[in-house]
N, C-alpha and C positions, 0 to 999 in steps of 0.2 A: 322893376322898382326904381324910382327916381333916386339917383345918387345924391347923397347929402354931403356937403363939405363938413369936415370934422376938425377939431382942434389938434388932433394927434398928428405930429409931424415926424417925418422919417429923415434921418441924416445918413446919406449913403456913405458906407465905409470904404476906404481905399478907392475912392472914386477915380482919380486921375491915374493912379498906379494900375488899376485893373483895365481901364480902357486903353491906356498906352501900351499895355502888354499884348493887345490884340494885333499889333503890328511890329515888325522887326525894326522899322524906322519911323518913329512917331513924328518926326519932323519932315518926312519926305512928302511925295505927291499924295493928294487925297485918294484914299483907297476907293476902289470901284467894285468891290466884291459883295458877297452876301454874308450877313452876320446874324447871329442869334443871341439875344439876351434871354436866357431860359428862366430867369427869375425876375420879372419886371418890377414887382413891389410897387413903389411909387414913381418909378421911372428915372431915377437919378442917373444910372448908368446908360440907359437908352437915350436919354436926351443928350448926354455928352457924346455918345457914339455918333448920333445923327449930326451933331455939329462938326464932326471930323470927317464924315463920309463924303465922297464925291457925288455928283448929281445923278450918276447912273447906278449907284450902289443901292442896297436894300437892307433893311433891318427887320427881323421877325422877333417880336417879344412874346413871351409865354408866361402865364401865371395861372395857378389853380384857384386863387382867391377871387370871387366875383367882385369884391370891392376894388381890387386892383384893376380889374378889367374896366369897371365903370370909371375909375379915376383916369384911365388912359383915353376913354372915349367921350366923356361928358364934362361939362363945366369949364371953368377958366383954365384948368390944368390939362385939358385934353390935348393930345398930340395930333395936330392936323398937318401931316407931312406925307406926301404921296409915296415916299420911300419907306414908310412905316406900316407894319402889319402887326396885329396882335391876335393871339389865340388863347382861349380858355382851356387849359389842360395842365396836368401835373408836369413838372419839368423832366420827368423820365420819358415823356412822350415828345420831346422837342424834335427828334428826327422825323417822326410821323407828321408833325405839324409842318416841318420844312418841306417834306415830300408832298404834302397837300398843296403847298404853294408852287409846286412844280420844280423845286430845287433838287438837283442831283447831288450837290455837295455844298458845303459852306466854307467860308474863308476864316471864320472866327466864331468861337463859342465862349460865352461868359456865363458863369453861374455864381450867384451869391447865396450860399446855403444858409438856411435858418429862418427864424421868425422875424418879421419886420416890426419896427417900433409901433406903427398903428395897430398891429395885431396885439402886441403886448399891452399897450396903453388903453385900448378900448375894453372896458369891463365886460361888455356884452359878448366878447369872443371867448372868455373863460380861460385865457392863457396864464393869467397871473394870480398869485395868492395875495397880491396887494389890494384886490377888490373882491367883494362878495358878489358873485354872479353865477349863472348856470355854468356847470362844468362841461364846456363844449370842446375846445381846443382844436377843432377841425380847421385846417387852412381853406378847404373848400366846404363851405357850409351847405352846399346843395347835395352832398353825397357822403356816404360813409357813416361810420359809427362814432358817436361822440365819446369823450372820455368817461362821462357818467354812465353811458350804456355799456361800455367795456367793463367798468368796475362792477356793474350790476350782474354780469353774467360770467366773468372770468373765474376760473378755478383758483384755489390758493396757490398751487404750484405755478400757474401761468402768471399770476400777479407778481409773485416773488421773482420769477425769472425776468419779467419785463423791467421791474424796478431795479433789479441788480445789474442787468446787462446794459440798459440804456441810461440809467441814472448813476451807475457805478456807486450804488448805495450799499454800504455794509450792513445797514439795518433793514434790508429788503424783507427778510423773513418776518420780523415783528410788525412791520408796516402792513404787509399783506395779511397777516393774521388779524390785525386790528380792523382792517377794511372788511374782511369776511365776517368777523364777529358782529360788527355793526349791521351788516346786511342780514345776517341770520336773525338778528333781533327785530327785523322788519323796518329798519331804518337805512335803506341804501343811500349812499352818498350822491347828492345831486348838485351841490354847489362847491365853488372854490373854497369858501370859508369852512365848510364841513370837512373837506379833505385836508385842508391845512391844519385844522384842530386835531383830527385823528392822527396825522403824521407827527405833530408836535408831541403828543402824548406817548407815541411809540418810540420816538428817537430820544435817547437819553443824553447824548452829547453831540455837539456840532462844532465845526470850525468857527472861530471868532468872526463875527460879521456876516455869517451866512445863515439864512433862515432854514430851519429844519426841513421845510417842504421843498426846497430848491431842487434837489436831485429827483424827488418823486414827480414833481411837475414836469421836469425835463424828460424823464423817462416816458411818461404818459403821452406827452406831445409827440415825441419821436415815434412811439408805437402807433398812435392813432393815425398819424400822417404817413406812416411807413417811410420815414425820412432817409434812413440809411439804405434801404432797398431802392428807393427812388434815385439816390445818388449813384449807386452802383450801376443801375440800368442806364442812366444818363451818360456816365463815363464810357460804358461799353459802346454806346451809339457814336461817341466821338471818334472812335477808331475807324468806323465805317464811313462816317459822313464828312469828316474834315478832309478838305482837299490838300494835296501836298503843299507844305508850307503854311497851312492853316494853324491858327493858334488856339489853344485851350487855356482859359484863365478861370480858376476856381477859388472862391473865398469861402473859408470855413471858419466856424466860431468855437468849436470844442474838439477835444482830442479824438472822439469817435469818428467824426467826419474827416478831420485832417488825416487821420491814420489811413482811411480808405483812399483818399486822394493821393497821398504820398506813396502808398504801396502800389496803386494803379500806375502812376507815372514811372516809378522805378521798375516795375515788372516789364514795361514795354519800352524802356529806354536804356537799360543796362545790358551789356553783352554778357552772355553766358555760354560757355562751351561745355558740352557733355564730355568730361574727361574719360568716361568709360568707353567712348568710341574713338579709336585711333584716327588721327587726322580729321576729326570732326570740324566742320565749319561753324563759325558763330551764327546764332539765330538772327535772321534779319529783324531789325527793330522798326517798330511802328511810330515811336515817339522819340523826340529829343527833349530832354529836360532843360528848361531855360532858367528856372530859379525860384526862389522863395522870398516873399516880401512881407514885412510886418508894418503895422501903422507907425507913423512917426510919433515922437513924444508930444508934438504939438497937437496931432489928431487925437491922441488918447486924452490929453488934457481937456480938449474941447468936446469930446464925445467919449465918455468912459466906457460905453458899450462896445467900442471898437477894440478894447484892450486885448481880447483874446483872438482877434481875427488873424488869419494867415492866408496869404494869396500865393498859390502855386501855379506856375505857368509851364506849359509844354508846347512843342511844335510838332505837327505831323510830318513824318518823313515821306520820301517818295516810294517807300516799300508798298506794293499793292496789298490791300486788305484781303484776308481769306480766313474762313473759319478755322482752317488747320493751323494757321500762324497764331491766331488768338489762343487756340487750344494748347499749342506748344508752350506759350508763355504762362498759361494758367489752365490746367486740365479741368478745373471746376467750371470754367466758362465755356467749355466745348459745346454743350447743349445750346446755350443762349446764342453763341456765335453761329451755329449751324442754322438757327431759325431767323437770324437777323436779315438775311436777304443779300442783295447785291452790294458790292463795294461802291464807294462814291466815285462819281466822275468829276473831273475838273469842272469848276463852275463856269469857266470861260471869262470870268471877271476877276482875275487874280488881284490880290491886294498889293502885290509888289511889282513895281515897274522896273 
């Protein structure tokens, strides 16, 4: 399908802060390593990364949205740089995409989690209650179940659980019952306006300035796109694929995402000694926490959607990766670690001179 230019613009959040975080010395020699922008969007971060990389460096961008892939390849906005590669895939599969390029390790990984402005502002995508449109919400419109399809088949308990867990909605029960009641009457919800109206009738009170449907729309989007599971899988791959000294930079926009990133970095960067074992040695650490950055007042004033953004940065230590070490940090990850494969090799193109 021919890519069409649209009026929907995306303003990259924490643009310079996130890109500068990929190097320990942003003013030093041009990096010559291999880098991944796992959430290309409209390419704001990728373009700035390319402007800072040396001639022998490489950047792999990934996005699950076909419109984002088309934006990178077609039209005036296309990136025509031999150092640039792009793959159509969910960001949880960034490591597989890097390995498909023949990369054994990467020197930096950037992830900007969440929905982009063109997705929100395009009524056809069905992400926003501000427009009446088909209730889709899929970031990859070529696969998966739409939000409308999920509402048409989910049980009452499943609906309530999704809305409560991912939307942190205290009226999840009444909303789920209203959706099921409408469906049982032979009127399944198919559009954003229909869902917004059902939620508005079920929610009796709401915080000032917030639409009653806000939390429900957030919950369905997260569920349909498996956003939190995608994030967990992508972070796990960073332990295996980041070269020693490689940087991880993750931007999140709400507490559910940020909690996952914060916990992940803390789990692998804080020393813990098993006091039940005499003379036990501290567990070797896979990450070093670098810090947390919020948007400036100036950025928030110019782009209100950046208000909730949080950038967290960590650096891979020289400790060799192993399933056993990951399992020791978090037993629930033992199975995933065992299946992950071999640890990363140094890329041979280290970012730091």
